[in-house]
N, C-alpha and C positions, 0 to 999 in steps of 0.2 A: 264773761256773760254778765250784763246788767241785771240789778236786781230792783225789787219794787221801790219806786221812787215815793217817798212819803212826805207829804208836806206837813208840817204840824204849826198851826197858827189859832189864836183864839177866835178868828173870825176869818172866812176865806178871802174877804175884802180889806183885811187888815192894812192899814197904811203903815208900812213900816221900812226903815232905812237901816234895819240891821238884823241880818240873819247868821245862824249857825248852820254849818255843813257838818253833818256827822257821817262817817264812814265807819263801818265795823266789820271786823274780819270775823267771820262765822266758819263752821264746819262744812255746813251744806246752805248754800241760798235758798234751795226749795223750801227748807223748813217753814212751818207755817207760824209756829209759837212766837209770841212777843219777847224780845230780850229785855234785860232790866234797863239797858241803856235806851231801847226804844221807848218804854214806858217813861223814863224820865224826861225825854225830850218831850212826850206829849204833855206832861205835867209841867214842863217848863212854859210850854205854850199857854196852858190853860190858867196857871197861876200868875205868870208874869207877862204873858203877851209877847215872849220872845219866839220868833218865828224860826223855823227850821226844818231843813230837808234831811231826811235819814236813808242811807243806803246800805247794802251790805255787799260783801266781795268774800270769794272763797280762792281766789287766785291773785297772783301779781298781776295778770292781764286784766283781771275785773277792776283791781284798784285802780290801774292806770285808765281803763276805760270810764269808770265813774267819773274820776277827776277830770279827764278830759272832756266828759259831758258837761261838767260843771263849768269849766273854763271856757269852753268853745261855745256853748249852745245856751247857757243859762243867762238871760240878759239881767238878771240881779247879782251877777257874781260881784261886781264892784261892791255891792252892799254886804258881802260877807265877810265879817271882821274875823270869824274864827273859824278854822278848819279843824274838826275834832275828830281824831283817830282812836278808835277803840280796839286795840290789837296787841297780842302778845309780843314779847320780844326782851332783848337785853339791852344792855347800854347804849350802843349804837347801832341797833338793827330791830327791825320788826320780824315778826314770823307770821307768815299766811301759809295755811295748809302744809305745816310742817317745813316748810322751808325759809331760810333765814336770808333777808335783804339787808344790807347794810344801809345806812342814811344817805351815805354816799351816793349808792346807786339809786336811791329813791330821789336824791337831789338831781342826779343826772336826767331822770326820766322827766321830771318836772322843770327843766332848766328854764329859768326866766317866767315862769308860769303862775308864780303865788305872790306877785308883787303886792307888798302892803299887807299880807295875811298874816295872821298869828297861827301857826299850827301847833294845836296842844294834843298831847297824848295822855290818855287815863292811865291810872297805876296798874293797868293789865300789864303794861312794861314798865321796866325803869328805864328813866332818861338820864343817862350820865356820860356827858359829853367833855371832851377836852376843848379848850379853847379854838384850836385850829378846826377840829371837827365842827364845831358849832357855826364858826365864822364860815366854812365851806359850803355848809348847808344854806346859810343865808344868802351868802354871795350869789351862788348858782341858782337857787330858785327865786330870789327877790324877796323872800318872805322878810316880814317886820321882826319876828322872833320866833322861838320854840319854846314851848312850855311843857312841863310835865312833872314826874315826882321821882326823887331819888330812892324812895323805899316802896318795894313791890307788894302788890295784893297780899297781905298777912291776914284774911279775914276782914279785913276793912277796904271796900272800894272807895275809890275817890270819885263817885257818881255824885255824890251831894256836894262835895266841894267844888266839883267841874260845874254844876249847875249854877252855883252861888258866884262863882267866877264869870261865868256866861252872862249872868244877870247884871252883874256890876257894869258890863260895857254898856248895857242899855243907858245907864245913868250917866257914864263918864267914858269918853272916848279915849283919855290919856291913858297908855297902857300901863305906864309905871304907877301912877295914881291908882288905878285899878288894883294892881298887885298890892300897892300898900295899904289899899282898903280891905282887900280880902284877908291880910295878914292881921289887920286890925280887928276884924268880925270874927274870924276863924283862925284865931292863933294856934290853938291846941291841934287843930286838924292839919294846918299847913306844917306844923313842926313835925308831927306824927308822920306825916307821908312825904315830907322833906320838898315841898313846893318847889321848882326851878323855874327861872327864867334866863334865856339865853338870847340876846339881841346884838 
């Protein structure tokens, strides 16, 4: 079931060639209250002019439908640099509605459809892949990279660091330079949360 599609930008006519697509797994998509992620995406648009689309899902079918809509129907898809996934999970899996799905299964659902994208996970889930797992995901989906954190949410959410990461892409398209800059500007947070990039 598709959820509210909210577009955040500082100006509806904002001429931007850089977007973030955020998909958050929630218990109930009919819930009306704003999530922390939703508030931060709005703030990113207001403060930095980084446009984003925010959606929620509460089933794996909802996740697939949302990403299919993005890939097949959104004419700005080529402009999305980052696909930001906020969902629970473990090292090599995500959890949606109390069901675990391996990143291998997710890769197969989106075979060849994420070309050139960076798939970024918040620290709601730990991202801990071996070389083979990471390479499989990148090869199957066509994604440019997967990023996330080695340390799970321990009273510290990665949201602020995520926003800083996304904002840096507005200034620089080179992924490795962005990651280096992120570490220079936010060294303590990157170390504490164990920021990781697989490419």
